[in-house]
N, C-alpha and C positions, 0 to 999 in steps of 0.2 A: 908506702910510708917512706918518708925522706929520712936521711941520716940525722937531721936536726931533731926530728921528733923521736927518733930512737934514742938519741942522747938525752933528751928531755925526760923520757920515761925510765931511763936506765936499763933498757933491755936491748938485746940484739935485734937487728932488723929481721922482719918476717919475709921469707921468700914467697913470691906469688907465682903459681904455675897455672896457666890457662889451659883448659881441656886436659887436665891431669888425669891419669888413669886411676888415681886413688879415690876419685869421686864415685860413690856407690850408686846403685840404682835408685831412682826417684829423689836423688839429692842434687842440689845445685852447687854445693861447696862442702869442703871438709878441711880440717886442720890436723896435721900429723907431723910431729918432730920438726918444728920450726919452719914448716912449709904449709901454705894454704893453697888448696887446689880448687879451682872454679871451672864451671862450664861457662860457655859464652853467655848463656841466659842468666847465670848466677853472678856475673861480675857487675854488681851494683854497689852503690855506696853503703847501703844498709847491710848487705851481706859481707862486704869487706870489713866493716866495723864489728860485725858479729864474730867473724873469725879472728879479728884483732884482739877481741876480748879473750878468746881462748888462748891466744898467743901470750897475752899478758899474764893470765892465770898460770900457764905452764912455765913461763920464764921466771916468775916470782916464786915458784915452787909451792903454790897453794893447792890443797887437795879439797875439792868440793864434790858432793854427790852429782852424778851426771845430770839429773833433772834440774837441780838447783843451779848448776853452771849454765845450762841451756836457758833457763828462765832469766838469769842475770845477764847473759849475753844478749838476749832479745831486748831487755830493758836498756842496756848500754847502747845498743844500736839505735833504739828509738829516741834516746835522749838528745841526739844531735838534730838541729833543724834540717828540714828537708830542702828548703830553698834559701839561698844566700840573700841577705837584705842589704 
């Protein structure tokens, strides 16, 4: 995420860590305290957008049930086109 997009959304930039130790078993990515941790396999556009949604929710101070937040994060990541035109 570039500085311009962070200014646009009004939140701090999310830090991305590749092969972070915070990624649990059978997970490809996780978000914790302004940092997104990814495995090499999990560093895809859709996964980054999914974790970005968690960052936006956390930064704005919203409190959602875990299942609802996961469902909305999936919908958010799917709402972007997969191929540029």
